[in-house]
N, C-alpha and C positions, 0 to 999 in steps of 0.2 A: 334511547340513550344508552351509551356504553362507555366502558373504560378499558384501558390497556395496561398490561404488566409485561415488561420486557427486560431482557438481561437478568443479572442476578449474581449472587455470591459464587456460583459455579462458573462464572465468566462465560456466558452464552449469549447468542444473538436472538434466540427465539422469543416470540411475543404471543401472549394469550389475550383474548378479548372477553370482557365480562359484559353480558347483556343485562342491564339494570332492570328491565321489565320482567325477565324470567329467572334471574339469579343464576344463569348458566354461563360457565366459562369454557372456552374452546380455543385450540390453537388457531392463530391468525397469521399465516406465513407471510402475507403481503405487508404486515406491519413489523416484520423482523427488523432488528437493527442492522446497520450497514457493517458493523464489526461486533464481534463478541466482546462483552465487557460486563463488569460489575461495579458497584460503588458509585453509580452515577447520580446526578441530581435531575430534578424534573420541574417544569413549570408549563402552564398552558393559558390560553386566552379565554378559556371557559366555554367557547362555542364551536370553534372550527379547527383548531390545531393545538398540538402540544409538542414539547421539546424534551429530548433525552440528552443530557448534557454531561460531557467529560466522563470520568470514571477510570477504571483500570482494566487493561488488557495486557497482562504480563508486566506492564509498567503503566504509569500514569498517562492518560491521553487527554487531549483537549477537544476532541471531535464532538459535534452535535448532530443529532438526527431530528428530523421534523416529521410528525405524524399528522396527516390530514384526515380528520375524523370521518368526513363524508365518504371517503373512498377506502378507508382502512389501510392506507399506504404510508410507509415510512421510507424516507430517503435521507441521505447525507445532506447537511445544510452548512457548508463551510463558513458562510457569513456569520453564523451564530456560534462558531467555535470560541472557546475561551482563549485569552491571550497567553495563558500558561497552563500546561497540563496539570490536572488535579483529580483526585478521587476523594470520596467521602465528604463532598460538599453538600449543601442543601439549597433547594430552590424555593422561592416564594412567588406566587402568582398574583399580580395586580391586574387592574382592568385594562391597562394599556401597555404595561411593561412587566417583565419578569426580572427577578433578582436572584443571583446565585452568589453565595458567600462561604468563606472558610474552605475546609478540606485539607488535603495533604498533597504536596507537589511531588512527593517521592523522596524529598530531602527533609521536609519538616512541615508541620501544620502552618496554616496561613490565615491572615485576616482579610485577604483581598476579596472585594465584592465586584460583581459585574452586573450590568443592566442590559437586558435584552428587549429590544423594541419590536413588538409583534408585527407592526405594519410593514417593516422592512426586513425582518428576520436578521437583524444585526445586533451583535453583542459587543460591548465595550466596557472597559474598567470604569467603575464609579466609586472614587475614593471616599466620597462623603457617606457612602453606605458601608464602608469597611467595618468589620467587627471590632470591638474594643480589645479583644484578646484572641490570639490564634487558637483555633479549635477545629476538630473534625468529628465525624460520627454524630453530629447534632441533628435535631429534628426541626421541622418548620410547620407553621400553620399560617393561614391568611384570612383576614376578614373580607378580602377581595375587593374592597372599595377604597379604603383609606390607609390601611396599615397591615403589617404582618409581623411575625415573631420567629426568631430562632432560639432554641432552648436545648439545654443539656449538652451532651457530647463529651469529648476529652480535650484537655489542654495540650499544649506542645510538650509539657512534661509528663503527660500520660495520666493526669489526675481526672477522675470523673467529675462532671459538672452538673449543677442544677440550675445555673444562672440563665436568664433570658435577656434577649435584646429585641427591641422593637424598631422596625423601619417604617417611617412615614413616607408614603408614596409621593405626596405633593412636593416634598423637599428632597427626596432621595437621601434622607439622613437616617442613620442607625444610632441608637443610644441604649444603654443598659436600662432594663425595666424590671426592678426587683420584685414588684408585686406580681409579675408573671413568671417568677421562678418555679421550676418543677417542685413537686412535693418530696422528691428524693433525687439524688444525683444518679444519672444513668446515661447510657450511650449505646451505640452500635445496634441499630435496628429499631430504636424507638420510632414509632409511626405517628406522624402528625396528620390529623384530618381537619380540613378547613371548616366543616359545618355549613350551616345555612345562612350565615351572615351575622348571627348573634353570639355564637359560641363555637369553639373548636376543641379537639381532643388530642392528647398525647397518650399513646398506648404501648405497653410492653417495653422491651429493651433489655439491657444487661448492666449489672453493677460490677464492681471489682471481683466479686466472688460467685455470682449466681444470675440466672435468668430472673427477670421480674415481670409480673403480670399487671403492674399498676396502671390504672387509667386515671389521667388528670383531665379536668375540664377547664378551659380558659374562657372567661366571659369577656367579650370584646369591649363592651361599653365601659368596663371598669379596669381593663388590663389586668385582671386577677385570675390566677390559676390555683386550683385546689384539687385534692384527690377526689375521684368520682368512682366509688367502689363498683357501682353497677356497670361500669365500662371496662372492668378488668379483663385481661386476656390470659392465656396460659403459655404463650410462646414469644420468643424474640425474633429478630430479623424479619419484621413485617414490611410488606409492600402494600400500598394503598391505591384504591380507586374509589370515587365517590360521586353521588348525585345529591339532590337536596333532601332526600328521604332516608337513604341508606348509605352505610359505609362498608367497604369490603376490605378485608385484611388477609393477605395470603403469605404463607411462610416460605421464605427462600430456602429454608433448611429442610422442611418436611413436605412441602407441596400442598398442604391443606389450607382451607380458607374459613374465615368467620365473617358473619354479617351482623350488624346491629342497627337498630332504628332509634331515632331520638325525636 
């Protein structure tokens, strides 16, 4: 099993592959993005393929790339492009569909949500999944069976947020979920980790004045988020890859990585 980290805040196309069995990361040129970009969203079907969606390449872009896990190859996937270019969106992976919401179009933060159908690689707007309020730089986690969450970020006015919203996959609807709010307002690089089906984590990030190391744990059965000190990090701008036993966090600013087990 493996994961991939591609693109980043330096606006690059390069991809690295993490081997979960050995904890070794190495460049994987065949998985490079079709264009250099940063600030992109991601989702995957959990078994065979993943998507690197929209982002910024000098300006906001709508383009999507698809990575086929079995071959370590990434190619442009125009059918999965967003309807409007955006960066700093966040993706949630469901069992059959992926969801991408929020972000900045280059003019302003947005509430717009999209639904990506894995079977056809097609993305379309899904207004019932729109966020309650425009935001960008938010994080996401998914229980991967029935629901997922967007949390934190910044509002259209630039205010740091702790608020969370939950999307129910069976109805494609998003609603505020106050019990899942973060323990502190934060944005820009907060990393969401899906976990193994019972819990997920939000790690690191930035407040109005400083980097934060805070780790929060969300319990899916109760939709409740609370601080989890044992999960704290020391850096922001985290990128994630995960399997059922371990989570990997690499810094887009300094190039180092952390792993933790739960």
